[in-house]
mmCIF file of the C-alpha atoms, coordinates in Angstrom:
data_MODEL
# 
_entry.id   MODEL 
# 
loop_
_atom_site.group_PDB 
_atom_site.id 
_atom_site.type_symbol 
_atom_site.label_atom_id 
_atom_site.label_alt_id 
_atom_site.label_comp_id 
_atom_site.label_asym_id 
_atom_site.label_entity_id 
_atom_site.label_seq_id 
_atom_site.pdbx_PDB_ins_code 
_atom_site.Cartn_x 
_atom_site.Cartn_y 
_atom_site.Cartn_z 
_atom_site.occupancy 
_atom_site.B_iso_or_equiv 
_atom_site.pdbx_formal_charge 
_atom_site.auth_seq_id 
_atom_site.auth_comp_id 
_atom_site.auth_asym_id 
_atom_site.auth_atom_id 
_atom_site.pdbx_PDB_model_num 
ATOM 1   C CA . MET A 1 1   ? 108.389 112.664 194.697 1.00 0.00 ? 1   MET A CA 1 
ATOM 2   C CA . ASP A 1 2   ? 105.654 114.622 197.625 1.00 0.00 ? 2   ASP A CA 1 
ATOM 3   C CA . GLY A 1 3   ? 104.518 117.922 196.803 1.00 0.00 ? 3   GLY A CA 1 
ATOM 4   C CA . SER A 1 4   ? 107.583 120.181 197.892 1.00 0.00 ? 4   SER A CA 1 
ATOM 5   C CA . LEU A 1 5   ? 108.771 120.337 194.499 1.00 0.00 ? 5   LEU A CA 1 
ATOM 6   C CA . ASN A 1 6   ? 105.452 122.317 194.005 1.00 0.00 ? 6   ASN A CA 1 
ATOM 7   C CA . GLY A 1 7   ? 106.338 126.114 192.468 1.00 0.00 ? 7   GLY A CA 1 
ATOM 8   C CA . LEU A 1 8   ? 110.711 124.679 191.649 1.00 0.00 ? 8   LEU A CA 1 
ATOM 9   C CA . VAL A 1 9   ? 108.659 124.862 187.928 1.00 0.00 ? 9   VAL A CA 1 
ATOM 10  C CA . ASN A 1 10  ? 107.642 128.206 186.536 1.00 0.00 ? 10  ASN A CA 1 
ATOM 11  C CA . ARG A 1 11  ? 104.378 127.845 184.473 1.00 0.00 ? 11  ARG A CA 1 
ATOM 12  C CA . ARG A 1 12  ? 105.721 126.676 181.387 1.00 0.00 ? 12  ARG A CA 1 
ATOM 13  C CA . MET A 1 13  ? 106.940 123.518 183.522 1.00 0.00 ? 13  MET A CA 1 
ATOM 14  C CA . SER A 1 14  ? 110.761 124.648 183.012 1.00 0.00 ? 14  SER A CA 1 
ATOM 15  C CA . ILE A 1 15  ? 112.808 123.535 185.855 1.00 0.00 ? 15  ILE A CA 1 
ATOM 16  C CA . THR A 1 16  ? 114.214 127.098 186.990 1.00 0.00 ? 16  THR A CA 1 
ATOM 17  C CA . LEU A 1 17  ? 117.673 128.133 188.872 1.00 0.00 ? 17  LEU A CA 1 
ATOM 18  C CA . GLU A 1 18  ? 115.959 127.964 192.003 1.00 0.00 ? 18  GLU A CA 1 
ATOM 19  C CA . ALA A 1 19  ? 114.630 124.626 191.158 1.00 0.00 ? 19  ALA A CA 1 
ATOM 20  C CA . ILE A 1 20  ? 118.110 123.427 190.110 1.00 0.00 ? 20  ILE A CA 1 
ATOM 21  C CA . ASP A 1 21  ? 119.797 125.195 193.451 1.00 0.00 ? 21  ASP A CA 1 
ATOM 22  C CA . SER A 1 22  ? 117.160 123.907 195.771 1.00 0.00 ? 22  SER A CA 1 
ATOM 23  C CA . SER A 1 23  ? 116.907 120.398 195.251 1.00 0.00 ? 23  SER A CA 1 
ATOM 24  C CA . SER A 1 24  ? 118.676 117.050 196.575 1.00 0.00 ? 24  SER A CA 1 
ATOM 25  C CA . ASP A 1 25  ? 119.953 115.272 193.936 1.00 0.00 ? 25  ASP A CA 1 
ATOM 26  C CA . ASP A 1 26  ? 117.121 112.555 193.790 1.00 0.00 ? 26  ASP A CA 1 
ATOM 27  C CA . GLU A 1 27  ? 114.515 115.721 193.367 1.00 0.00 ? 27  GLU A CA 1 
ATOM 28  C CA . LEU A 1 28  ? 116.460 116.707 190.724 1.00 0.00 ? 28  LEU A CA 1 
ATOM 29  C CA . PHE A 1 29  ? 117.085 114.279 188.394 1.00 0.00 ? 29  PHE A CA 1 
ATOM 30  C CA . MET A 1 30  ? 113.330 114.067 188.848 1.00 0.00 ? 30  MET A CA 1 
ATOM 31  C CA . LEU A 1 31  ? 112.826 117.100 187.823 1.00 0.00 ? 31  LEU A CA 1 
ATOM 32  C CA . LEU A 1 32  ? 115.410 116.813 184.836 1.00 0.00 ? 32  LEU A CA 1 
ATOM 33  C CA . GLY A 1 33  ? 113.082 113.546 184.098 1.00 0.00 ? 33  GLY A CA 1 
ATOM 34  C CA . LYS A 1 34  ? 109.888 115.349 183.583 1.00 0.00 ? 34  LYS A CA 1 
ATOM 35  C CA . GLU A 1 35  ? 110.978 118.326 181.737 1.00 0.00 ? 35  GLU A CA 1 
ATOM 36  C CA . LEU A 1 36  ? 111.777 115.119 179.704 1.00 0.00 ? 36  LEU A CA 1 
ATOM 37  C CA . GLU A 1 37  ? 109.077 114.019 178.998 1.00 0.00 ? 37  GLU A CA 1 
ATOM 38  C CA . ARG A 1 38  ? 108.177 117.128 178.818 1.00 0.00 ? 38  ARG A CA 1 
ATOM 39  C CA . ARG A 1 39  ? 109.426 117.853 175.898 1.00 0.00 ? 39  ARG A CA 1 
ATOM 40  C CA . ILE A 1 40  ? 109.906 114.938 173.976 1.00 0.00 ? 40  ILE A CA 1 
ATOM 41  C CA . SER A 1 41  ? 107.059 112.676 172.999 1.00 0.00 ? 41  SER A CA 1 
ATOM 42  C CA . ALA A 1 42  ? 108.550 110.924 170.227 1.00 0.00 ? 42  ALA A CA 1 
ATOM 43  C CA . LYS A 1 43  ? 109.619 106.776 170.743 1.00 0.00 ? 43  LYS A CA 1 
ATOM 44  C CA . ARG A 1 44  ? 113.222 106.179 171.155 1.00 0.00 ? 44  ARG A CA 1 
ATOM 45  C CA . VAL A 1 45  ? 115.222 105.261 168.253 1.00 0.00 ? 45  VAL A CA 1 
ATOM 46  C CA . SER A 1 46  ? 112.588 106.490 166.256 1.00 0.00 ? 46  SER A CA 1 
ATOM 47  C CA . PRO A 1 47  ? 113.291 109.265 163.778 1.00 0.00 ? 47  PRO A CA 1 
ATOM 48  C CA . GLU A 1 48  ? 111.622 111.308 165.609 1.00 0.00 ? 48  GLU A CA 1 
ATOM 49  C CA . PHE A 1 49  ? 112.511 111.138 168.290 1.00 0.00 ? 49  PHE A CA 1 
ATOM 50  C CA . ILE A 1 50  ? 116.300 111.549 167.176 1.00 0.00 ? 50  ILE A CA 1 
ATOM 51  C CA . THR A 1 51  ? 114.992 115.125 165.539 1.00 0.00 ? 51  THR A CA 1 
ATOM 52  C CA . GLN A 1 52  ? 113.118 115.914 168.900 1.00 0.00 ? 52  GLN A CA 1 
ATOM 53  C CA . ILE A 1 53  ? 116.548 115.619 170.875 1.00 0.00 ? 53  ILE A CA 1 
ATOM 54  C CA . ARG A 1 54  ? 118.393 117.489 168.453 1.00 0.00 ? 54  ARG A CA 1 
ATOM 55  C CA . ASP A 1 55  ? 115.978 120.222 169.392 1.00 0.00 ? 55  ASP A CA 1 
ATOM 56  C CA . LEU A 1 56  ? 116.796 120.268 173.042 1.00 0.00 ? 56  LEU A CA 1 
ATOM 57  C CA . PRO A 1 57  ? 119.355 122.692 175.204 1.00 0.00 ? 57  PRO A CA 1 
ATOM 58  C CA . VAL A 1 58  ? 122.902 120.897 174.644 1.00 0.00 ? 58  VAL A CA 1 
ATOM 59  C CA . GLY A 1 59  ? 122.175 119.134 178.198 1.00 0.00 ? 59  GLY A CA 1 
ATOM 60  C CA . LEU A 1 60  ? 118.386 117.752 177.759 1.00 0.00 ? 60  LEU A CA 1 
ATOM 61  C CA . ARG A 1 61  ? 119.447 115.970 174.078 1.00 0.00 ? 61  ARG A CA 1 
ATOM 62  C CA . ALA A 1 62  ? 122.451 114.593 176.325 1.00 0.00 ? 62  ALA A CA 1 
ATOM 63  C CA . MET A 1 63  ? 121.249 112.985 179.120 1.00 0.00 ? 63  MET A CA 1 
ATOM 64  C CA . ALA A 1 64  ? 117.792 112.011 176.707 1.00 0.00 ? 64  ALA A CA 1 
ATOM 65  C CA . ALA A 1 65  ? 120.363 110.351 174.503 1.00 0.00 ? 65  ALA A CA 1 
ATOM 66  C CA . THR A 1 66  ? 121.840 109.027 177.286 1.00 0.00 ? 66  THR A CA 1 
ATOM 67  C CA . TYR A 1 67  ? 119.360 107.476 179.254 1.00 0.00 ? 67  TYR A CA 1 
ATOM 68  C CA . GLU A 1 68  ? 118.835 103.982 177.500 1.00 0.00 ? 68  GLU A CA 1 
ATOM 69  C CA . LEU A 1 69  ? 122.608 103.815 178.399 1.00 0.00 ? 69  LEU A CA 1 
ATOM 70  C CA . ASP A 1 70  ? 121.974 103.648 182.152 1.00 0.00 ? 70  ASP A CA 1 
ATOM 71  C CA . VAL A 1 71  ? 119.331 101.272 181.591 1.00 0.00 ? 71  VAL A CA 1 
ATOM 72  C CA . SER A 1 72  ? 121.815 98.823  179.974 1.00 0.00 ? 72  SER A CA 1 
ATOM 73  C CA . LEU A 1 73  ? 124.453 98.777  182.159 1.00 0.00 ? 73  LEU A CA 1 
ATOM 74  C CA . ALA A 1 74  ? 122.225 98.039  184.516 1.00 0.00 ? 74  ALA A CA 1 
ATOM 75  C CA . LEU A 1 75  ? 120.594 95.520  183.807 1.00 0.00 ? 75  LEU A CA 1 
ATOM 76  C CA . ASP A 1 76  ? 122.714 93.950  180.253 1.00 0.00 ? 76  ASP A CA 1 
ATOM 77  C CA . ASP A 1 77  ? 126.013 95.191  178.892 1.00 0.00 ? 77  ASP A CA 1 
ATOM 78  C CA . LEU A 1 78  ? 127.405 97.400  176.415 1.00 0.00 ? 78  LEU A CA 1 
ATOM 79  C CA . GLY A 1 79  ? 127.034 94.413  173.659 1.00 0.00 ? 79  GLY A CA 1 
ATOM 80  C CA . TRP A 1 80  ? 123.185 93.921  174.473 1.00 0.00 ? 80  TRP A CA 1 
ATOM 81  C CA . HIS A 1 81  ? 122.448 98.229  174.201 1.00 0.00 ? 81  HIS A CA 1 
ATOM 82  C CA . PHE A 1 82  ? 122.909 98.078  170.986 1.00 0.00 ? 82  PHE A CA 1 
ATOM 83  C CA . GLY A 1 83  ? 120.682 95.097  170.292 1.00 0.00 ? 83  GLY A CA 1 
ATOM 84  C CA . ASN A 1 84  ? 118.202 96.730  172.119 1.00 0.00 ? 84  ASN A CA 1 
ATOM 85  C CA . TRP A 1 85  ? 118.975 100.351 170.407 1.00 0.00 ? 85  TRP A CA 1 
ATOM 86  C CA . HIS A 1 86  ? 119.125 99.474  167.395 1.00 0.00 ? 86  HIS A CA 1 
ATOM 87  C CA . SER A 1 87  ? 119.946 102.910 165.685 1.00 0.00 ? 87  SER A CA 1 
ATOM 88  C CA . ALA A 1 88  ? 123.404 104.378 164.511 1.00 0.00 ? 88  ALA A CA 1 
ATOM 89  C CA . ASP A 1 89  ? 121.963 107.640 164.970 1.00 0.00 ? 89  ASP A CA 1 
ATOM 90  C CA . LEU A 1 90  ? 120.302 107.135 168.470 1.00 0.00 ? 90  LEU A CA 1 
ATOM 91  C CA . ALA A 1 91  ? 124.618 104.995 169.108 1.00 0.00 ? 91  ALA A CA 1 
ATOM 92  C CA . GLN A 1 92  ? 126.497 108.255 168.103 1.00 0.00 ? 92  GLN A CA 1 
ATOM 93  C CA . GLU A 1 93  ? 123.936 110.870 170.214 1.00 0.00 ? 93  GLU A CA 1 
ATOM 94  C CA . THR A 1 94  ? 124.758 108.181 172.722 1.00 0.00 ? 94  THR A CA 1 
ATOM 95  C CA . ALA A 1 95  ? 128.326 108.672 172.953 1.00 0.00 ? 95  ALA A CA 1 
ATOM 96  C CA . GLN A 1 96  ? 128.551 112.467 172.624 1.00 0.00 ? 96  GLN A CA 1 
ATOM 97  C CA . GLY A 1 97  ? 125.731 112.696 175.401 1.00 0.00 ? 97  GLY A CA 1 
ATOM 98  C CA . LEU A 1 98  ? 128.456 111.532 177.561 1.00 0.00 ? 98  LEU A CA 1 
ATOM 99  C CA . GLU A 1 99  ? 130.926 113.858 176.538 1.00 0.00 ? 99  GLU A CA 1 
ATOM 100 C CA . VAL A 1 100 ? 129.120 116.366 177.224 1.00 0.00 ? 100 VAL A CA 1 
ATOM 101 C CA . LEU A 1 101 ? 128.022 115.208 180.552 1.00 0.00 ? 101 LEU A CA 1 
ATOM 102 C CA . GLY A 1 102 ? 131.529 114.530 181.157 1.00 0.00 ? 102 GLY A CA 1 
ATOM 103 C CA . ALA A 1 103 ? 131.284 111.236 181.111 1.00 0.00 ? 103 ALA A CA 1 
ATOM 104 C CA . SER A 1 104 ? 134.773 111.089 178.903 1.00 0.00 ? 104 SER A CA 1 
ATOM 105 C CA . GLU A 1 105 ? 136.420 107.502 179.208 1.00 0.00 ? 105 GLU A CA 1 
ATOM 106 C CA . LEU A 1 106 ? 132.317 105.914 179.424 1.00 0.00 ? 106 LEU A CA 1 
ATOM 107 C CA . ALA A 1 107 ? 132.346 107.780 176.690 1.00 0.00 ? 107 ALA A CA 1 
ATOM 108 C CA . GLY A 1 108 ? 135.459 106.354 174.931 1.00 0.00 ? 108 GLY A CA 1 
ATOM 109 C CA . LEU A 1 109 ? 134.075 102.780 175.974 1.00 0.00 ? 109 LEU A CA 1 
ATOM 110 C CA . PHE A 1 110 ? 131.329 103.421 174.429 1.00 0.00 ? 110 PHE A CA 1 
ATOM 111 C CA . GLY A 1 111 ? 133.122 105.045 171.311 1.00 0.00 ? 111 GLY A CA 1 
ATOM 112 C CA . GLN A 1 112 ? 134.306 101.397 171.384 1.00 0.00 ? 112 GLN A CA 1 
ATOM 113 C CA . ALA A 1 113 ? 132.226 98.636  171.438 1.00 0.00 ? 113 ALA A CA 1 
ATOM 114 C CA . PHE A 1 114 ? 130.266 100.760 168.696 1.00 0.00 ? 114 PHE A CA 1 
ATOM 115 C CA . GLN A 1 115 ? 132.787 100.385 166.456 1.00 0.00 ? 115 GLN A CA 1 
ATOM 116 C CA . ILE A 1 116 ? 132.730 96.562  167.074 1.00 0.00 ? 116 ILE A CA 1 
ATOM 117 C CA . ALA A 1 117 ? 129.076 96.468  166.446 1.00 0.00 ? 117 ALA A CA 1 
ATOM 118 C CA . LYS A 1 118 ? 128.814 98.013  164.081 1.00 0.00 ? 118 LYS A CA 1 
ATOM 119 C CA . LYS A 1 119 ? 131.164 94.623  162.293 1.00 0.00 ? 119 LYS A CA 1 
ATOM 120 C CA . TYR A 1 120 ? 128.118 92.575  163.799 1.00 0.00 ? 120 TYR A CA 1 
ATOM 121 C CA . TRP A 1 121 ? 125.008 95.331  162.867 1.00 0.00 ? 121 TRP A CA 1 
ATOM 122 C CA . THR A 1 122 ? 123.248 93.171  160.456 1.00 0.00 ? 122 THR A CA 1 
ATOM 123 C CA . GLU A 1 123 ? 123.058 90.295  163.608 1.00 0.00 ? 123 GLU A CA 1 
ATOM 124 C CA . LEU A 1 124 ? 122.003 92.385  166.691 1.00 0.00 ? 124 LEU A CA 1 
ATOM 125 C CA . GLY A 1 125 ? 119.236 94.334  163.759 1.00 0.00 ? 125 GLY A CA 1 
ATOM 126 C CA . ALA A 1 126 ? 117.826 90.544  163.459 1.00 0.00 ? 126 ALA A CA 1 
ATOM 127 C CA . LYS A 1 127 ? 114.696 90.027  164.368 1.00 0.00 ? 127 LYS A CA 1 
ATOM 128 C CA . ASN A 1 128 ? 116.336 86.391  167.151 1.00 0.00 ? 128 ASN A CA 1 
ATOM 129 C CA . TRP A 1 129 ? 119.534 88.347  167.704 1.00 0.00 ? 129 TRP A CA 1 
ATOM 130 C CA . MET A 1 130 ? 118.879 87.924  171.244 1.00 0.00 ? 130 MET A CA 1 
ATOM 131 C CA . LYS A 1 131 ? 119.315 84.029  171.157 1.00 0.00 ? 131 LYS A CA 1 
ATOM 132 C CA . TRP A 1 132 ? 122.285 84.553  168.908 1.00 0.00 ? 132 TRP A CA 1 
ATOM 133 C CA . TYR A 1 133 ? 124.321 87.618  171.216 1.00 0.00 ? 133 TYR A CA 1 
ATOM 134 C CA . HIS A 1 134 ? 124.804 85.203  174.012 1.00 0.00 ? 134 HIS A CA 1 
ATOM 135 C CA . GLY A 1 135 ? 127.967 83.321  173.334 1.00 0.00 ? 135 GLY A CA 1 
ATOM 136 C CA . SER A 1 136 ? 128.888 85.444  170.658 1.00 0.00 ? 136 SER A CA 1 
ATOM 137 C CA . ALA A 1 137 ? 132.112 86.530  169.105 1.00 0.00 ? 137 ALA A CA 1 
ATOM 138 C CA . PHE A 1 138 ? 131.172 90.382  169.925 1.00 0.00 ? 138 PHE A CA 1 
ATOM 139 C CA . GLU A 1 139 ? 129.459 89.491  173.837 1.00 0.00 ? 139 GLU A CA 1 
ATOM 140 C CA . LYS A 1 140 ? 132.878 87.999  174.093 1.00 0.00 ? 140 LYS A CA 1 
ATOM 141 C CA . ALA A 1 141 ? 134.435 91.241  172.340 1.00 0.00 ? 141 ALA A CA 1 
ATOM 142 C CA . VAL A 1 142 ? 132.884 93.726  174.365 1.00 0.00 ? 142 VAL A CA 1 
ATOM 143 C CA . ASP A 1 143 ? 132.740 91.883  177.179 1.00 0.00 ? 143 ASP A CA 1 
ATOM 144 C CA . PRO A 1 144 ? 136.405 93.466  178.560 1.00 0.00 ? 144 PRO A CA 1 
ATOM 145 C CA . LEU A 1 145 ? 134.489 96.898  177.918 1.00 0.00 ? 145 LEU A CA 1 
ATOM 146 C CA . SER A 1 146 ? 130.873 96.193  179.805 1.00 0.00 ? 146 SER A CA 1 
ATOM 147 C CA . GLN A 1 147 ? 133.570 95.287  182.707 1.00 0.00 ? 147 GLN A CA 1 
ATOM 148 C CA . ARG A 1 148 ? 135.391 98.815  182.482 1.00 0.00 ? 148 ARG A CA 1 
ATOM 149 C CA . ALA A 1 149 ? 132.177 99.966  182.523 1.00 0.00 ? 149 ALA A CA 1 
ATOM 150 C CA . TRP A 1 150 ? 130.733 98.593  185.155 1.00 0.00 ? 150 TRP A CA 1 
ATOM 151 C CA . ALA A 1 151 ? 133.428 99.617  187.178 1.00 0.00 ? 151 ALA A CA 1 
ATOM 152 C CA . ILE A 1 152 ? 133.553 103.173 186.174 1.00 0.00 ? 152 ILE A CA 1 
ATOM 153 C CA . LEU A 1 153 ? 129.981 103.263 187.659 1.00 0.00 ? 153 LEU A CA 1 
ATOM 154 C CA . LYS A 1 154 ? 130.268 101.482 190.627 1.00 0.00 ? 154 LYS A CA 1 
ATOM 155 C CA . ASP A 1 155 ? 131.336 104.506 192.011 1.00 0.00 ? 155 ASP A CA 1 
ATOM 156 C CA . LYS A 1 156 ? 128.469 106.678 191.159 1.00 0.00 ? 156 LYS A CA 1 
ATOM 157 C CA . LYS A 1 157 ? 125.434 105.737 193.229 1.00 0.00 ? 157 LYS A CA 1 
ATOM 158 C CA . LYS A 1 158 ? 122.969 106.902 190.228 1.00 0.00 ? 158 LYS A CA 1 
ATOM 159 C CA . GLY A 1 159 ? 125.151 105.318 187.185 1.00 0.00 ? 159 GLY A CA 1 
ATOM 160 C CA . ILE A 1 160 ? 125.008 107.708 184.487 1.00 0.00 ? 160 ILE A CA 1 
ATOM 161 C CA . PHE A 1 161 ? 122.428 109.370 186.076 1.00 0.00 ? 161 PHE A CA 1 
ATOM 162 C CA . LYS A 1 162 ? 124.429 110.747 188.819 1.00 0.00 ? 162 LYS A CA 1 
ATOM 163 C CA . TYR A 1 163 ? 125.778 112.561 185.575 1.00 0.00 ? 163 TYR A CA 1 
ATOM 164 C CA . TRP A 1 164 ? 123.142 114.283 184.878 1.00 0.00 ? 164 TRP A CA 1 
ATOM 165 C CA . VAL A 1 165 ? 122.588 115.422 187.828 1.00 0.00 ? 165 VAL A CA 1 
ATOM 166 C CA . ASP A 1 166 ? 125.668 117.062 188.547 1.00 0.00 ? 166 ASP A CA 1 
ATOM 167 C CA . TYR A 1 167 ? 125.557 119.020 184.484 1.00 0.00 ? 167 TYR A CA 1 
ATOM 168 C CA . ALA A 1 168 ? 122.450 120.154 185.478 1.00 0.00 ? 168 ALA A CA 1 
ATOM 169 C CA . ARG A 1 169 ? 124.421 122.269 188.973 1.00 0.00 ? 169 ARG A CA 1 
ATOM 170 C CA . ARG A 1 170 ? 126.983 123.215 187.141 1.00 0.00 ? 170 ARG A CA 1 
ATOM 171 C CA . HIS A 1 171 ? 125.760 123.973 183.303 1.00 0.00 ? 171 HIS A CA 1 
ATOM 172 C CA . PRO A 1 172 ? 121.697 124.619 184.404 1.00 0.00 ? 172 PRO A CA 1 
ATOM 173 C CA . GLU A 1 173 ? 121.005 127.349 181.720 1.00 0.00 ? 173 GLU A CA 1 
ATOM 174 C CA . GLN A 1 174 ? 122.401 124.286 179.094 1.00 0.00 ? 174 GLN A CA 1 
ATOM 175 C CA . VAL A 1 175 ? 119.210 121.556 180.314 1.00 0.00 ? 175 VAL A CA 1 
ATOM 176 C CA . GLY A 1 176 ? 116.830 125.011 180.175 1.00 0.00 ? 176 GLY A CA 1 
ATOM 177 C CA . ALA A 1 177 ? 117.351 126.619 183.018 1.00 0.00 ? 177 ALA A CA 1 
ATOM 178 C CA . GLU A 1 178 ? 115.354 129.860 183.638 1.00 0.00 ? 178 GLU A CA 1 
ATOM 179 C CA . ASP A 1 179 ? 114.671 132.643 186.036 1.00 0.00 ? 179 ASP A CA 1 
ATOM 180 C CA . SER A 1 180 ? 111.640 132.062 188.992 1.00 0.00 ? 180 SER A CA 1 
# 
């Protein structure tokens, strides 16, 4: 991002209505990311992270909770996500966040995958879960859900992040936007 976004955030660095209205999708995504970085200091999956995101406006909370899922679906699959981000609280926040963002079908798939993951929660939390995962019954069980999730996101240029941008434009007040 170049200096063209100077002035689109106010003195406290909050997102402004003007920024949302005048930014490209890429610029708005970057602004949302910066706002999340500004507001969240805790490491992901930590109890502090969950506490911090629960204090955010509903849209930012949803975005914070779905960030790692986007990365997981871009690089791996739904099953891998639960090993990498082994937190039932985060999984619940992610499912809720997808619903808030308007990604209902993804939320349903994620919820189904989470229900299956619970059966393998001990294995997913083990030190060597990555070795166990490949070829496991769990991987096979969630593969159709991952396939469907990828098909949904295939049409989204920015994956789950496209839901962020669309949500911020529809509900600027829910991402903490203020008048400039």
